[in-house]
C-alpha positions as a Markdown table, in Angstrom:
| # | Residue | x | y | z |
|---|---|---|---|---|
| 1 | Met | -67.9 | 51.0 | -139.0 |
| 2 | Tyr | -70.8 | 48.7 | -137.8 |
| 3 | Thr | -72.9 | 46.8 | -140.1 |
| 4 | His | -74.9 | 45.2 | -137.4 |
| 5 | Leu | -76.2 | 46.6 | -134.1 |
| 6 | Phe | -77.3 | 43.8 | -131.4 |
| 7 | Phe | -79.7 | 45.1 | -129.1 |
| 8 | Asp | -80.8 | 43.8 | -125.4 |
| 9 | Leu | -84.3 | 44.3 | -124.9 |
| 10 | Asp | -85.0 | 44.5 | -120.9 |
| 11 | His | -83.8 | 47.9 | -119.3 |
| 12 | Thr | -82.3 | 48.9 | -122.8 |
| 13 | Leu | -85.4 | 49.3 | -125.3 |
| 14 | Leu | -88.2 | 47.8 | -123.2 |
| 15 | Asp | -88.9 | 49.1 | -119.6 |
| 16 | Phe | -89.0 | 45.8 | -118.0 |
| 17 | Glu | -89.5 | 47.3 | -114.4 |
| 18 | Ser | -92.9 | 48.8 | -114.9 |
| 19 | Gly | -94.5 | 45.3 | -116.1 |
| 20 | Glu | -92.6 | 43.2 | -113.3 |
| 21 | His | -93.8 | 45.3 | -110.5 |
| 22 | Leu | -97.3 | 44.9 | -111.6 |
| 23 | Ala | -96.9 | 41.1 | -112.0 |
| 24 | Ile | -94.9 | 40.6 | -108.8 |
| 25 | Gln | -97.6 | 42.5 | -107.0 |
| 26 | Lys | -100.3 | 39.9 | -108.7 |
| 27 | Val | -98.2 | 36.9 | -107.4 |
| 28 | Phe | -98.0 | 38.5 | -103.8 |
| 29 | Glu | -101.6 | 38.9 | -103.8 |
| 30 | Ser | -102.4 | 35.6 | -104.8 |
| 31 | Glu | -101.1 | 34.7 | -101.1 |
| 32 | Gly | -102.5 | 37.6 | -99.4 |
| 33 | Leu | -99.4 | 39.4 | -99.3 |
| 34 | Val | -99.4 | 43.4 | -99.9 |
| 35 | Met | -96.7 | 44.6 | -102.2 |
| 36 | Thr | -94.1 | 46.6 | -100.1 |
| 37 | Ser | -90.8 | 48.0 | -100.9 |
| 38 | Asp | -89.1 | 45.4 | -98.5 |
| 39 | Leu | -91.1 | 42.6 | -100.0 |
| 40 | Leu | -89.9 | 43.7 | -103.3 |
| 41 | Asn | -86.5 | 44.0 | -102.6 |
| 42 | Gln | -86.7 | 40.4 | -101.0 |
| 43 | Tyr | -88.0 | 38.9 | -104.4 |
| 44 | Gln | -85.3 | 41.1 | -106.4 |
| 45 | Thr | -82.5 | 39.8 | -104.5 |
| 46 | Ile | -83.6 | 36.0 | -104.9 |
| 47 | Asn | -84.5 | 36.6 | -108.6 |
| 48 | Lys | -81.4 | 38.5 | -109.4 |
| 49 | Gly | -78.9 | 35.8 | -107.7 |
| 50 | Leu | -80.6 | 33.0 | -109.8 |
| 51 | Trp | -80.2 | 34.8 | -113.0 |
| 52 | Gln | -76.5 | 35.4 | -112.1 |
| 53 | Ala | -76.4 | 31.9 | -111.4 |
| 54 | Leu | -77.6 | 31.0 | -114.7 |
| 55 | Glu | -75.0 | 33.3 | -116.4 |
| 56 | Arg | -72.2 | 31.2 | -114.4 |
| 57 | Gly | -73.6 | 27.9 | -115.7 |
| 58 | Glu | -74.9 | 26.8 | -112.4 |
| 59 | Ile | -78.7 | 26.6 | -113.1 |
| 60 | Glu | -80.8 | 26.0 | -115.9 |
| 61 | Arg | -83.2 | 28.7 | -116.9 |
| 62 | Asp | -86.5 | 26.8 | -116.6 |
| 63 | Ala | -85.7 | 26.1 | -112.8 |
| 64 | Ile | -85.4 | 29.8 | -112.1 |
| 65 | Leu | -88.8 | 30.3 | -113.2 |
| 66 | Thr | -90.5 | 28.4 | -110.6 |
| 67 | Gln | -87.5 | 28.4 | -107.8 |
| 68 | Arg | -87.6 | 32.3 | -107.4 |
| 69 | Phe | -91.1 | 32.1 | -106.0 |
| 70 | Asn | -90.6 | 28.7 | -104.0 |
| 71 | Asp | -87.7 | 30.6 | -102.4 |
| 72 | Phe | -89.1 | 34.0 | -101.7 |
| 73 | Phe | -92.5 | 32.5 | -100.1 |
| 74 | Gln | -90.4 | 30.2 | -98.1 |
| 75 | Leu | -88.9 | 33.1 | -96.5 |
| 76 | His | -92.4 | 33.7 | -95.1 |
| 77 | Gln | -93.1 | 30.2 | -94.1 |
| 78 | Met | -95.4 | 29.5 | -96.8 |
| 79 | Ala | -95.1 | 26.5 | -99.3 |
| 80 | Val | -96.5 | 27.6 | -102.8 |
| 81 | Asp | -96.8 | 25.9 | -106.2 |
| 82 | Gly | -93.9 | 27.9 | -108.0 |
| 83 | Thr | -95.2 | 26.8 | -111.3 |
| 84 | Ala | -98.6 | 28.1 | -110.6 |
| 85 | Lys | -97.0 | 31.5 | -109.2 |
| 86 | Glu | -94.9 | 31.8 | -112.6 |
| 87 | Gln | -98.0 | 31.3 | -114.6 |
| 88 | Ile | -99.5 | 34.3 | -112.6 |
| 89 | Phe | -96.4 | 36.3 | -113.3 |
| 90 | Arg | -96.1 | 35.0 | -117.0 |
| 91 | Asn | -99.7 | 36.0 | -117.8 |
| 92 | Glu | -99.0 | 39.7 | -116.6 |
| 93 | Ile | -95.7 | 40.1 | -117.9 |
| 94 | Asn | -96.6 | 39.0 | -121.3 |
| 95 | Asn | -98.7 | 42.1 | -121.6 |
| 96 | Ser | -95.9 | 44.4 | -120.4 |
| 97 | His | -94.5 | 46.4 | -123.3 |
| 98 | His | -93.6 | 49.8 | -121.8 |
| 99 | Leu | -90.7 | 51.4 | -124.0 |
| 100 | Met | -87.7 | 53.0 | -122.4 |
| 101 | Pro | -87.3 | 56.8 | -123.2 |
| 102 | His | -86.6 | 57.4 | -126.8 |
| 103 | Ala | -86.6 | 53.7 | -127.9 |
| 104 | Ile | -88.7 | 54.5 | -130.9 |
| 105 | Glu | -87.1 | 57.8 | -132.0 |
| 106 | Ile | -83.6 | 55.9 | -132.1 |
| 107 | Leu | -85.0 | 52.9 | -133.8 |
| 108 | Glu | -86.5 | 55.2 | -136.4 |
| 109 | Tyr | -83.1 | 57.0 | -136.8 |
| 110 | Leu | -81.3 | 53.7 | -137.2 |
| 111 | Lys | -83.9 | 52.2 | -139.8 |
| 112 | His | -82.6 | 55.0 | -142.1 |
| 113 | Lys | -78.9 | 53.8 | -141.5 |
| 114 | Pro | -77.0 | 51.2 | -143.5 |
| 115 | Val | -77.1 | 49.0 | -140.3 |
| 116 | Thr | -79.0 | 45.7 | -139.7 |
| 117 | Leu | -80.8 | 45.6 | -136.1 |
| 118 | Cys | -81.1 | 42.4 | -134.3 |
| 119 | Ser | -82.5 | 41.9 | -130.9 |
| 120 | Ala | -80.3 | 39.8 | -128.6 |
| 121 | Thr | -82.1 | 38.9 | -125.3 |
| 122 | Asn | -82.3 | 36.5 | -122.5 |
| 123 | Gly | -85.8 | 35.4 | -121.8 |
| 124 | Val | -88.7 | 33.3 | -122.7 |
| 125 | Tyr | -89.2 | 33.4 | -126.8 |
| 126 | Ala | -92.9 | 33.6 | -126.5 |
| 127 | Thr | -92.9 | 36.4 | -124.0 |
| 128 | Gln | -90.2 | 38.6 | -125.5 |
| 129 | Met | -91.6 | 38.3 | -129.4 |
| 130 | Lys | -95.2 | 39.3 | -128.0 |
| 131 | Arg | -93.7 | 42.3 | -125.9 |
| 132 | Met | -91.9 | 43.5 | -129.0 |
| 133 | Lys | -95.0 | 43.2 | -131.5 |
| 134 | Asp | -97.3 | 44.9 | -128.5 |
| 135 | Ala | -94.7 | 47.7 | -128.2 |
| 136 | Gly | -94.6 | 48.2 | -132.1 |
| 137 | Ile | -90.7 | 47.4 | -132.3 |
| 138 | Asp | -90.7 | 43.9 | -133.6 |
| 139 | Asp | -90.3 | 45.0 | -137.3 |
| 140 | Tyr | -87.3 | 47.1 | -136.7 |
| 141 | Phe | -85.5 | 43.7 | -136.4 |
| 142 | Ser | -84.0 | 41.7 | -138.8 |
| 143 | Tyr | -83.0 | 38.9 | -136.6 |
| 144 | His | -84.2 | 38.0 | -133.2 |
| 145 | Phe | -81.7 | 36.2 | -130.9 |
| 146 | Ile | -83.6 | 35.0 | -128.0 |
| 147 | Ser | -82.0 | 32.7 | -125.3 |
| 148 | Glu | -84.8 | 30.1 | -125.0 |
| 149 | Glu | -84.8 | 29.4 | -128.8 |
| 150 | Ile | -81.1 | 29.5 | -129.0 |
| 151 | Gly | -80.6 | 27.1 | -125.9 |
| 152 | Tyr | -77.9 | 29.1 | -124.6 |
| 153 | Ser | -78.1 | 32.5 | -122.4 |
| 154 | Lys | -75.9 | 35.8 | -122.6 |
| 155 | Pro | -72.9 | 35.8 | -121.6 |
| 156 | His | -72.6 | 32.1 | -122.9 |
| 157 | Pro | -70.0 | 31.9 | -125.9 |
| 158 | Glu | -72.6 | 29.7 | -127.7 |
| 159 | Phe | -75.4 | 32.4 | -127.5 |
| 160 | Phe | -73.0 | 34.7 | -129.5 |
| 161 | Ala | -71.7 | 32.1 | -131.9 |
| 162 | His | -75.2 | 31.2 | -132.8 |
| 163 | Ala | -75.8 | 35.0 | -133.7 |
| 164 | Leu | -72.5 | 35.4 | -135.4 |
| 165 | Ala | -73.3 | 32.4 | -137.6 |
| 166 | Ala | -76.7 | 33.9 | -138.4 |
| 167 | Val | -75.5 | 37.3 | -139.5 |
| 168 | Asp | -72.4 | 35.7 | -141.3 |
| 169 | Val | -70.1 | 38.9 | -140.6 |
| 170 | Glu | -66.9 | 39.6 | -138.8 |
| 171 | Pro | -67.3 | 40.3 | -134.9 |
| 172 | Ser | -65.5 | 43.6 | -135.6 |
| 173 | Arg | -68.4 | 44.9 | -137.8 |
| 174 | Ile | -71.1 | 44.5 | -134.8 |
| 175 | Leu | -72.1 | 46.5 | -131.8 |
| 176 | Met | -73.5 | 45.2 | -128.8 |
| 177 | Ile | -75.7 | 47.7 | -126.9 |
| 178 | Gly | -77.2 | 46.5 | -123.3 |
| 179 | Asp | -77.1 | 47.6 | -119.7 |
| 180 | Ser | -76.0 | 44.2 | -118.3 |
| 181 | Ile | -72.3 | 44.3 | -117.5 |
| 182 | Thr | -72.1 | 40.6 | -117.1 |
| 183 | Ser | -74.2 | 39.4 | -120.0 |
| 184 | Asp | -74.3 | 42.0 | -122.5 |
| 185 | Ile | -70.9 | 43.9 | -122.3 |
| 186 | Ala | -68.6 | 41.0 | -120.9 |
| 187 | Gly | -70.1 | 38.2 | -123.1 |
| 188 | Ala | -69.9 | 40.4 | -126.2 |
| 189 | Arg | -66.2 | 41.5 | -125.7 |
| 190 | Gln | -65.4 | 37.6 | -124.8 |
| 191 | Ala | -66.7 | 37.2 | -128.7 |
| 192 | Gly | -64.8 | 39.9 | -130.1 |
| 193 | Ile | -67.6 | 42.3 | -130.4 |
| 194 | Asp | -67.6 | 45.9 | -129.5 |
| 195 | Thr | -69.8 | 47.0 | -126.9 |
| 196 | Cys | -72.0 | 49.9 | -125.8 |
| 197 | Tyr | -73.0 | 50.2 | -122.1 |
| 198 | Phe | -76.4 | 51.9 | -121.3 |
| 199 | Gly | -76.1 | 52.8 | -117.6 |
| 200 | Glu | -74.6 | 54.9 | -115.1 |
| 201 | Gln | -71.8 | 52.3 | -113.8 |
| 202 | Glu | -68.2 | 52.7 | -114.5 |
| 203 | Val | -67.7 | 50.0 | -117.1 |
| 204 | Asp | -65.0 | 48.7 | -119.5 |
| 205 | Ala | -66.9 | 48.9 | -122.9 |
| 206 | Thr | -66.1 | 50.4 | -126.0 |
| 207 | Tyr | -68.8 | 53.1 | -125.5 |
| 208 | Thr | -71.0 | 54.2 | -122.7 |
| 209 | Ile | -74.2 | 56.1 | -123.0 |
| 210 | His | -76.6 | 57.5 | -120.5 |
| 211 | Gln | -79.6 | 57.9 | -123.0 |
| 212 | Leu | -80.5 | 56.0 | -126.3 |
| 213 | Leu | -80.3 | 59.2 | -128.3 |
| 214 | Glu | -76.6 | 59.1 | -127.8 |
| 215 | Leu | -76.4 | 56.3 | -130.3 |
| 216 | Lys | -76.7 | 58.9 | -132.9 |
| 217 | His | -73.1 | 59.9 | -131.9 |
| 218 | Ile | -71.9 | 56.4 | -132.4 |
| 219 | Val | -73.8 | 55.2 | -135.5 |
């Protein structure tokens, strides 16, 4: 039924949280703050709000990368150089390539199926490519659709328009697999692409899976 699979990366194939926590800890330590669950939650609330604003077209991606740290430290009456803090974060996250459970197993399974695999992710191009290479999964994909290179982030229609033009197949032949209800599921559905939600919430998706191996029942 499907000839092309679009895979989100973070929280779908790559375990972003493991690397993110260490990177945030390094940023906090650079200003003498000890990582606690409360501080982490503060940062994540700020960060999530900014990425949601990006999805709504209210902010540019590059602005998020510095503003999130400026906003966080301002809560603690600390003025910092957001660009310098982003560099600390980026240096750590570039080396993060933890995989989600069963990621390699499902990619190996799909490699032997008559489907073309494509990464479809929001993020910094160099970072995402390095993480995929370090994790050993970059060669499974025939196409890499990364928001920085495209110039638009999921769920923007232009992100999916670019990907559709590149693979040159009907949207009905594509399945988007991801964990984000807004960027992956809503964005793909708007483009006429079937969706597979990977997570625990109740979502209006074509399919819902709770672990990656369940894709074997779909593809």
